[in-house]
C-alpha positions as CSV (number, residue, x, y, z in Angstrom):
1,M,0.5,-19.3,9.9
2,R,-1.4,-17.9,7.3
3,V,-0.7,-14.4,6.1
4,H,-3.4,-12.9,4.8
5,R,-2.1,-10.1,1.5
6,W,-5.3,-8.2,2.6
7,W,-3.7,-7.5,5.8
8,L,-0.1,-7.2,4.1
9,S,-1.7,-4.3,1.8
10,L,-3.1,-2.1,4.3
11,I,-0.6,-2.1,6.4
12,A,1.9,-1.9,3.4
13,A,-0.2,1.3,2.2
14,F,0.1,3.0,5.6
15,L,3.9,3.1,4.8
16,S,4.0,3.7,1.5
17,P,5.2,7.1,1.2
18,W,3.6,10.8,1.1
19,P,4.0,12.9,-1.9
20,G,4.8,15.9,-2.1
21,P,8.1,18.4,-1.6
22,H,9.1,15.8,0.6
23,V,13.0,15.6,-0.7
24,D,14.6,15.7,2.4
25,A,12.8,13.0,5.0
26,Y,10.8,9.5,4.0
27,V,7.1,10.9,5.4
28,P,4.7,7.7,5.6
29,I,1.2,8.0,5.1
30,A,0.5,7.2,8.5
31,W,2.4,9.5,10.3
32,A,1.1,12.4,7.8
33,L,-2.3,11.4,8.5
34,V,-1.9,11.3,12.6
35,R,-0.5,14.5,12.4
36,A,-3.1,16.2,10.1
37,R,-5.5,15.9,13.0
38,G,-4.5,17.4,15.1
39,E,-4.6,20.4,12.4
40,S,-7.8,19.8,11.8
41,P,-7.8,20.3,8.3
42,D,-11.0,20.4,5.7
43,I,-13.0,18.4,4.1
44,A,-10.9,18.2,0.5
45,F,-7.7,17.1,2.7
46,W,-9.3,13.8,4.3
47,I,-11.0,12.7,0.6
48,I,-7.8,13.2,-1.2
49,A,-5.7,11.5,1.4
50,G,-8.7,8.8,2.0
51,T,-8.5,8.8,-1.7
52,L,-4.7,8.1,-1.3
53,V,-5.0,5.3,1.4
54,A,-7.0,3.2,-1.6
55,A,-4.9,3.6,-4.2
56,A,-2.2,2.3,-2.4
57,Y,-3.6,-0.4,-0.3
58,L,-4.7,-1.7,-4.6
59,V,-1.7,-1.0,-6.0
60,W,0.1,-3.2,-2.8
61,W,-3.1,-5.7,-2.3
62,L,-1.9,-6.8,-6.0
63,I,1.3,-6.7,-6.5
64,L,0.7,-9.0,-3.3
65,S,-1.5,-11.2,-5.7
66,G,0.6,-11.5,-8.2
67,I,3.4,-13.1,-5.9
68,A,1.1,-15.3,-4.9
69,A,-0.1,-16.7,-7.5
70,W,3.5,-16.6,-9.3
71,M,4.4,-18.3,-6.2
72,R,1.4,-21.5,-6.2
73,R,2.0,-21.9,-10.1
74,P,3.2,-25.4,-11.0
75,Q,6.5,-26.3,-10.8
76,G,6.3,-29.8,-13.4
77,K,8.3,-30.8,-16.1
78,R,8.2,-28.3,-19.0
79,D,8.9,-30.6,-22.8
80,D,8.7,-27.4,-24.9
81,L,12.3,-26.9,-24.1
């Protein structure tokens, strides 16, 4: 079974913490978006939230791509030691 990085990145992006003064609890981005949808915020909130999700997705995708590239590197003999 092959797990694609973009699915994992999307899930991790929505589980990433929402920035702000949430010192007492962990608030994932997905939960903040669900709660905001019921309160009908202005368009500026959705622009900020969309940018935040896109940035979190890109960071997670780069991390997972780096791990995948590191795992694929050849494990041959090293004669330079």
